[in-house]
MARGU-735120 format. One line per field, with one value per atom (N, C-alpha, C, O, CB): atom name; x negated, y, z; residue number from 1. Coordinates in steps of 0.1 Angstrom, whole numbers. Atoms other than C-alpha are relative to their C-alpha. Glycine has a CB too. Example, Ala and Ser with C-alpha at 12.3 -4.5 7.8 and 13.67 -1.06 7.14 Angstrom:
residues 2
atome N_CA_C_O_CB_N_CA_C_O_CB
c1 -9_-123_-9_-19_10_9_-137_8_3_-4
c2 -12_-45_12_12_0_-11_-11_11_22_5
c3 0_78_0_7_12_0_71_8_9_-14
num 1_1_1_1_1_2_2_2_2_2
This chain:
residues 82
atome N_CA_C_O_CB_N_CA_C_O_CB_N_CA_C_O_CB_N_CA_C_O_CB_N_CA_C_O_CB_N_CA_C_O_CB_N_CA_C_O_CB_N_CA_C_O_CB_N_CA_C_O_CB_N_CA_C_O_CB_N_CA_C_O_CB_N_CA_C_O_CB_N_CA_C_O_CB_N_CA_C_O_CB_N_CA_C_O_CB_N_CA_C_O_CB_N_CA_C_O_CB_N_CA_C_O_CB_N_CA_C_O_CB_N_CA_C_O_CB_N_CA_C_O_CB_N_CA_C_O_CB_N_CA_C_O_CB_N_CA_C_O_CB_N_CA_C_O_CB_N_CA_C_O_CB_N_CA_C_O_CB_N_CA_C_O_CB_N_CA_C_O_CB_N_CA_C_O_CB_N_CA_C_O_CB_N_CA_C_O_CB_N_CA_C_O_CB_N_CA_C_O_CB_N_CA_C_O_CB_N_CA_C_O_CB_N_CA_C_O_CB_N_CA_C_O_CB_N_CA_C_O_CB_N_CA_C_O_CB_N_CA_C_O_CB_N_CA_C_O_CB_N_CA_C_O_CB_N_CA_C_O_CB_N_CA_C_O_CB_N_CA_C_O_CB_N_CA_C_O_CB_N_CA_C_O_CB_N_CA_C_O_CB_N_CA_C_O_CB_N_CA_C_O_CB_N_CA_C_O_CB_N_CA_C_O_CB_N_CA_C_O_CB_N_CA_C_O_CB_N_CA_C_O_CB_N_CA_C_O_CB_N_CA_C_O_CB_N_CA_C_O_CB_N_CA_C_O_CB_N_CA_C_O_CB_N_CA_C_O_CB_N_CA_C_O_CB_N_CA_C_O_CB_N_CA_C_O_CB_N_CA_C_O_CB_N_CA_C_O_CB_N_CA_C_O_CB_N_CA_C_O_CB_N_CA_C_O_CB_N_CA_C_O_CB_N_CA_C_O_CB_N_CA_C_O_CB_N_CA_C_O_CB_N_CA_C_O_CB_N_CA_C_O_CB_N_CA_C_O_CB_N_CA_C_O_CB_N_CA_C_O_CB_N_CA_C_O_CB_N_CA_C_O_CB_N_CA_C_O_CB
c1 -4_-1546_10_9_-5_-13_-1509_3_1_9_-3_-1496_10_16_1_-9_-1472_12_10_-4_-16_-1436_-3_3_9_0_-1450_-11_-9_-5_10_-1479_10_9_-15_-8_-1452_5_-1_12_-8_-1429_-2_5_3_8_-1457_-1_5_-16_-3_-1463_6_3_0_-12_-1433_10_17_10_-3_-1423_-9_-7_1_5_-1451_6_4_-15_-1_-1440_15_10_-1_-16_-1402_-7_-6_11_2_-1419_-7_-5_-13_5_-1437_10_12_-7_-9_-1412_17_28_6_-11_-1387_4_16_4_3_-1400_4_0_-2_-6_-1379_-12_-22_13_11_-1399_-3_4_0_5_-1420_8_11_-25_-8_-1401_12_16_1_-14_-1368_4_14_5_-3_-1375_-2_-13_-9_-2_-1363_5_12_3_-3_-1356_17_22_-6_-14_-1320_5_16_7_-5_-1317_5_1_-8_-2_-1300_-5_-2_23_3_-1316_11_12_-7_-12_-1284_7_5_14_-11_-1261_-5_3_9_2_-1285_-12_-13_-8_10_-1314_1_-9_-12_-7_-1295_-15_-21_2_9_-1323_10_19_-8_-11_-1307_-4_-17_6_6_-1314_-12_-16_14_14_-1343_-13_-24_1_8_-1361_-1_-12_1_9_-1357_-10_-19_6_9_-1373_-13_-23_6_15_-1402_-6_-16_0_12_-1411_3_-3_1_1_-1402_-12_-17_7_12_-1431_-12_-23_1_10_-1450_-5_-16_-2_1_-1444_-7_-16_14_8_-1456_-14_-20_11_11_-1489_-5_-12_3_2_-1493_-4_-14_14_4_-1485_-5_-6_18_-2_-1494_9_6_-4_-7_-1465_11_12_9_-11_-1436_10_12_3_-15_-1399_8_14_4_-6_-1380_15_25_-1_-14_-1352_11_18_5_-19_-1322_-5_1_11_-1_-1336_-2_-2_-11_-3_-1337_13_14_-6_-14_-1301_9_19_3_-1_-1302_-6_-1_-4_8_-1326_6_2_-15_-7_-1300_-7_-4_10_10_-1321_-15_-22_2_16_-1355_1_-3_-11_9_-1360_3_-6_2_-3_-1340_-14_-17_19_13_-1372_-15_-23_-1_11_-1400_1_-8_0_2_-1389_-2_-9_14_1_-1387_-16_-20_8_13_-1424_-6_-17_-5_6_-1435_-1_-12_11_-3_-1421_-8_-17_18_10_-1437_-14_-19_-3_16_-1473_-7_-4_-1_8_-1499_5_-1_-2
c2 7_1180_3_11_-9_5_1174_-14_-24_3_19_1143_3_14_-11_3_1123_-2_-3_-8_4_1115_-7_-3_-12_8_1087_10_10_-15_-5_1108_14_16_6_-12_1142_-9_-8_10_7_1116_-3_-1_-9_6_1102_12_13_-9_-13_1137_9_16_4_-8_1151_-12_-7_2_8_1119_0_-7_-12_1_1127_15_16_-4_-17_1167_-8_-16_16_4_1154_-6_-1_-10_11_1127_10_9_-17_-13_1157_5_6_11_-11_1178_-10_-6_17_12_1149_-7_-8_-5_9_1122_-11_-21_0_13_1100_-5_1_3_7_1071_2_3_-9_-5_1079_-13_-11_-1_7_1047_1_-3_-10_-4_1060_12_16_4_-14_1090_-4_-1_13_-1_1081_6_16_-6_-9_1095_4_16_-1_1_1090_7_11_-23_-9_1106_10_20_4_-20_1135_4_-3_7_-3_1153_0_-9_11_-7_1169_-17_-22_13_11_1136_-16_-25_3_13_1105_5_-2_-9_0_1122_9_13_-2_-8_1146_12_12_-15_-7_1174_13_18_-3_-13_1205_14_14_4_-9_1239_9_19_10_-5_1252_-8_-4_1_6_1220_0_-2_-10_-3_1224_6_4_5_-12_1257_-3_4_19_0_1245_-10_-7_-9_7_1213_6_-2_-19_-13_1241_7_11_9_-11_1260_-9_-6_10_9_1230_-7_-13_-5_4_1217_11_8_-4_-15_1249_1_0_18_-2_1253_-18_-18_3_14_1211_-2_-4_-7_3_1208_14_14_-6_-8_1245_9_19_-4_-10_1258_9_8_-10_-11_1286_-7_-16_11_5_1273_10_10_-9_-8_1300_0_-6_6_0_1307_-6_-15_18_2_1305_-10_-11_12_12_1272_-12_-24_1_9_1256_-4_-15_3_3_1256_-16_-23_13_9_1231_-13_-23_5_9_1207_-11_-13_7_13_1178_-10_-14_-7_15_1150_4_14_-5_-1_1141_-2_9_-11_-2_1135_11_17_-10_-12_1168_8_18_8_-8_1182_0_10_-5_6_1159_3_7_-14_-7_1167_15_20_-3_-13_1201_8_18_4_-5_1203_-12_-8_0_5_1178_14_20_-14_-15_1210_9_14_7_-14_1235_4_15_-2_5_1221_7_5_-15_-5_1242_9_13_-9
c3 2_1026_5_14_2_-6_1032_4_-3_-8_-1_1050_-4_-6_15_3_1043_12_24_-8_-6_1056_12_22_-10_-9_1078_9_21_-5_-9_1093_10_22_-11_-5_1100_9_20_-10_-5_1115_11_21_-6_-16_1140_7_17_0_-7_1149_7_16_-3_-3_1152_13_22_-17_-10_1173_12_22_-5_-10_1195_7_19_-1_-3_1200_6_14_-17_-1_1208_12_23_-13_-14_1234_11_23_-4_-9_1251_5_17_-7_-9_1253_6_9_-15_-7_1266_5_10_0_2_1269_-3_2_5_8_1246_-7_-12_-12_12_1229_-10_-19_-4_18_1201_-11_-22_-2_10_1187_-4_-15_3_2_1191_-10_-15_13_7_1172_-14_-20_5_12_1139_-13_-10_1_5_1107_-1_-3_-11_5_1103_20_23_-6_-12_1141_0_-7_8_0_1147_16_26_-4_-13_1175_9_17_0_-8_1193_5_16_-14_0_1191_-1_2_-13_-3_1188_15_25_-17_-12_1212_6_12_-3_-15_1233_1_12_20_2_1223_3_-5_-15_3_1238_-6_-6_12_10_1218_9_3_-7_-6_1240_-2_-7_15_5_1237_-14_-20_5_14_1201_-3_-11_-8_9_1199_6_3_3_-7_1221_-13_-20_20_10_1196_-14_-22_0_8_1166_-3_-13_4_-2_1180_0_-5_15_5_1181_-6_-6_3_12_1153_-12_-19_-3_9_1133_8_-2_2_-6_1155_-9_-19_21_2_1148_-16_-22_4_18_1111_-9_-21_-9_9_1103_-9_-16_-4_10_1088_8_20_-13_-4_1093_2_-7_-9_1_1105_0_12_10_-5_1102_8_3_-7_-10_1132_-11_-9_8_6_1103_-6_-17_-12_8_1090_10_7_-12_-8_1123_4_9_9_1_1124_-9_-6_-7_10_1095_2_-4_-10_-1_1106_13_24_3_-10_1122_3_14_-4_4_1118_2_0_-19_2_1124_-14_-17_9_15_1085_-3_-9_-13_7_1078_8_2_3_-7_1099_-3_-2_12_5_1083_-15_-22_4_17_1049_0_-9_-11_1_1058_1_-5_11_-3_1071_-11_-13_18_14_1042_-10_-12_-10_12_1017_7_1_-1_-7_1041_-3_-6_14_3_1038_-10_-22_-3_12_1018_-7_-17_-9
num 1_1_1_1_1_2_2_2_2_2_3_3_3_3_3_4_4_4_4_4_5_5_5_5_5_6_6_6_6_6_7_7_7_7_7_8_8_8_8_8_9_9_9_9_9_10_10_10_10_10_11_11_11_11_11_12_12_12_12_12_13_13_13_13_13_14_14_14_14_14_15_15_15_15_15_16_16_16_16_16_17_17_17_17_17_18_18_18_18_18_19_19_19_19_19_20_20_20_20_20_21_21_21_21_21_22_22_22_22_22_23_23_23_23_23_24_24_24_24_24_25_25_25_25_25_26_26_26_26_26_27_27_27_27_27_28_28_28_28_28_29_29_29_29_29_30_30_30_30_30_31_31_31_31_31_32_32_32_32_32_33_33_33_33_33_34_34_34_34_34_35_35_35_35_35_36_36_36_36_36_37_37_37_37_37_38_38_38_38_38_39_39_39_39_39_40_40_40_40_40_41_41_41_41_41_42_42_42_42_42_43_43_43_43_43_44_44_44_44_44_45_45_45_45_45_46_46_46_46_46_47_47_47_47_47_48_48_48_48_48_49_49_49_49_49_50_50_50_50_50_51_51_51_51_51_52_52_52_52_52_53_53_53_53_53_54_54_54_54_54_55_55_55_55_55_56_56_56_56_56_57_57_57_57_57_58_58_58_58_58_59_59_59_59_59_60_60_60_60_60_61_61_61_61_61_62_62_62_62_62_63_63_63_63_63_64_64_64_64_64_65_65_65_65_65_66_66_66_66_66_67_67_67_67_67_68_68_68_68_68_69_69_69_69_69_70_70_70_70_70_71_71_71_71_71_72_72_72_72_72_73_73_73_73_73_74_74_74_74_74_75_75_75_75_75_76_76_76_76_76_77_77_77_77_77_78_78_78_78_78_79_79_79_79_79_80_80_80_80_80_81_81_81_81_81_82_82_82_82_82
């Protein structure tokens, strides 16, 4: 069963928190990974790999650069499910 945007956001926030220590409630749809959350490319790749496992989706490397905000990532994961 596909997860809702809220469920994906909650799960993604947990992954970001695990990798960076950023508070879960700080991870919001309109936040930029680099500008607002200060996530570097190495941490971002770890988050992507963990998200692929958690949500059972494939996020191609060439797509990662397009995931500028948390909302971009949530939308991609929601659309890539099932």
